[in-house]
N, C-alpha and C positions, 0 to 999 in steps of 0.2 A: 658707471660710476661707483663698482665696489674695491676697485682693485688697489686704489692706494689708503683704504683704510686706515692702515696703522699710522697715518699722519694725523689722526684724532685718538679714539680714544686709546687703540690699541697703545699707542706712545705714551698715554700716560699711566695707563694701566703694567705696564711693562715694568716698573721697580716691586710690583706688588709682584708678578708672577717670578721675579726674581729671586725675592724674601721667601715666598711659596717655596720656592726649589730648594732654598738653603734650609731653611725651619723643617721642611717633609723629608732630607739627608736626615738631617741633624735626630730626628725623633725616631726615623727607622733605623739607625745605629744604635740607639738607645734604648729600643725595646727586641732588638734581634734574639731570635732564639734558635738553637740548634735545630735545623730544619726545613726553618722557616722558608716560606718564598716569599722575598723581601719588595721585588714589583707590585703585586696588588697593596702591598703595606705601605710601600711608596706613595702609591695613586691615589690612597685614601688619605695619609696626609696631607699631601698636595692639594686633595680638592678641598678638604678641610680647611688648611692654611690660607686658601684663596679666598675661598667664602670669609674667612673672620678679616682678612685684610681689604677685602671689598669693603664690606661695612666698616670698619674703621674708616677707611678711605672714604666715604659717605656720610658719615660722622663729622669727620673732619672739616670738609666741604662745607657742610651744613654749620658748623661752629663759625669757619672763615666768613660765611653770609649775612651772621648777625653783627658783624662788626663791620658791615656796607654801611657809610653815611651817605643817605638819599637827601640830604638836604640840597646838594648841588651838584651840577654833571661834572666828571672826570675828566678834567683837560687834556690828561696826558695819556698814553700807552703805553697799558699792563699787559705786555704777552703773558705771563706765567697766567694772569688769570682767564685771558681768553683761550689760553691753550687748554685751561679747566673747564672755560664755559664749551668750547667746542666739543671737548671730550665728551660732556654730559649731553649734548646736542647728539653728538656720536650715537651712544647709549639709549637716547629715545627712540632714534629711527630702527634702531636693531629692535628693540620691544616694539617699536609698532611696525614693524615688519617692512618697512619700507623699499622698494627697488626705485630707484630717482634715473630718471633720465635728462639728458642736459643737452639742448642743441642750441646754438649760436652764439660757440664760444669767440668766434672771429669779431663779435660786434662787442667785446668788451674792450673800450677804449685806453690807453695808454693813462695811465697817473690815476687819481681820485676820481669816483664816479658819485651821482645820486643814483642811486638804483629803486624804480618803482615797479609796482604790478597791480593784477587784480588780487583781490583778498576772497579765498573760497574756504579755508578752515583755520583753527589756532595752529596747525603744524606748518603753514604758509613759511613761517622765518625759520622754521627748523631745518624745513626739508631746504631751503635756500641756502643757509648758513655752510651747512653740511655739503650743498654740490659746490657751492662756488670755493670752500674750503680744499678740495680735491686737485684746485688749480693753482693755489696759496691765494688765493683772492678774502680777504676778511672784509665782512661788511657788520656793521650795528645798526639795530633796527630801532624806530620809534616806535614805542606802544605806550598803554594805556596806563596809567597810574596802579589800576587794580593787582597788575601782573608786580608789582614791585612790593606789594606787601605779604606775597607768598615767600616762605624760606626758602633759601638753595635758589630760586628764581632770581630775586633781588641780587645775585651776585652778578648777573648781567649789565647792572649798574656800573660796574668797578672796568667792565669790558666794553665800555661807553654807549652802553644802550640808554636810549632818552627818553626821556617820559614827556606825553603832550596833553596837554588836560582843557579838551575842546570847551569846558563848562565854562571856562578862563582866559579868553581873547588875550589878557597881558601875558599869563604864563605860558601861551600857545606863541605866542610871539619869540618871548625869550626863550622857547624851544628851538625853534628856528634859527635863530640867531647861535646859538651854541651849534649846532648841528653844521651851519654854512661853517663856522670856527673850526669842527675837527676836520672837516673837507680842506680849508684854506689852509691850515697848517700840515696837511700831510699824517693825518693820524690816522685813519682808521675812511673806509667807503659807509655810506649812511644809507640805509632803506627804509621807506617808507610805504604805507599805502594811502592811495590818493581817496580811496573810499571812507577811510577812517574807522571801519568796521568789517567785519567778513559778510560777505551775500550770502544770505542762505537758499536764494535762487539760481539760475542759471545767466541770468543776466548783472550786469554789475551795478550799483548802486552811484547816485550823484558824485562828481568829485570835490574834494576840496581841495581847491585849486592855489589856496598860500601856500602848501608845501613844496610847489616848484618856486618858491625863493629862494629855499635852499641851494637850489642850484644858481640862482642867476647873481645870490649873493659870493656865493664863494667862487664863483664863474668856472664851475665844471660841466663837462655834459652829463645827459642822463640817459643813464641804461633800465631800456624797458624790458621784464620779465612776466613770462605770460605763463601763468602756475595752473596744471589741471591733476585732479586726483586724490588730492587730501581730502577734500570734504568726503571722500569714501572710507576714509581711514578708521574711522568709529564704528561703522558697517562689517568691517575685516577684520580686526585684531577680536583676539589673537590665532583664528584660527588660519586665516590666508594673506597673503602679498599684496601689499598693493602696490600699482604702478603708479609712479607719479611723474609727470612730465614737465620740465620747466624749459621753457623758450626763452632765449635771451634774443628776444625778437627784433630788437634793432637799436639805436642809440642815436640819440640826437646830440649832434655836436655844442661847444660849450660857444662858437659864435652866433648858433642859431638860439641858443638858451637866453643870450643874452640881448638878440634882435626881437626875440618873441612875447608878449604879456604871457602872465601865468593864466588865463583862460585860453589864448592860441594854443601854449603846450599842453593843457587839461586836454583839449580836442585831437592833439594831434596823439597825445599817450594814448587816448581811450581808442583812437582808429587804428592803431598799431594792435592794441592788444585783441580790438573785436576783430581784424584781419588775421591775426594770430590763431583766434579759435575756431575759425571756419575749417 
C-alpha cells in the first residue's frame, strides 16, 4: 500500500518543494563566495526553506479550519478540502509509522456504498481512508462530536464527515438522513462503526443497528471491512513500525440490504467480521 503515496501527501507538498528549490537557489546565488562549494550551501537552504514552508502550510490549514461552519452538514463535494484532509491523514500515517496491508479489493462494489467495520483504535478511520485512497476510493466517516472541537481536525467536516450525537436520538436520526443523502446524491462513500466506540478488548461491542438505515435509505450496498493492528500503534510509536491489516471481507448487495431488517443486517455484518478475524 505504499507505492502510490504521491496521490496524497506528496501531491499536496509538491508546491512546497518547488518553492523551496527556487528559494534555495536564489539564496545560494546571493551568498555565493569565491571558493565556496555551493552544493552543501544549497542543501542547507533547501532544508531550511522546506521546513519554513511546511510550517506555513500547517498554519494556513489551521486558519482554514477555523472558518468551518459546524452548524450544519456540508451537502456538496469539496475536492480541494478533501485533498488537504487526505494529505494530513497521510502525514499521520507516516508519523505513526503505519504499514498498511489491504485485501479484498474485489469486494468493492460499483457505485457508492456504506462502509462498516470493527473499531479497535482512533487510528481506524485514518488507516482506512489512506488505504482506500490508494485505489481512488474516497470515504467520509461518521464521528463523535468531540472530534469537531479540535482545531485542524474540524476541517474534516468540510470533507463531508458527519457528527452523530448518540445522546440525542433526534439529532442521530438527522445524521442518518444526511449520510444517506450523501450516498444517494453520489457525493462520497460513507463509513461508520456500528459499535459506536472503539473496543478496548479483542471482542466486538454490541452494534447500534440503526446505522444500517443509512444504506437502506440510500439504496446502496454495504462493504464490510475488518481491521486489525491499529490498537498496537500507541505501543509502537515512534520506535517501531505497526503492521495494520484491512480486510475488505465482503459486500452485502443493495437488494439484500433492502430486503433485510437492520437487526438482520447487523447480525450478518458481525458474522462476517468474526469470520475475518479467525
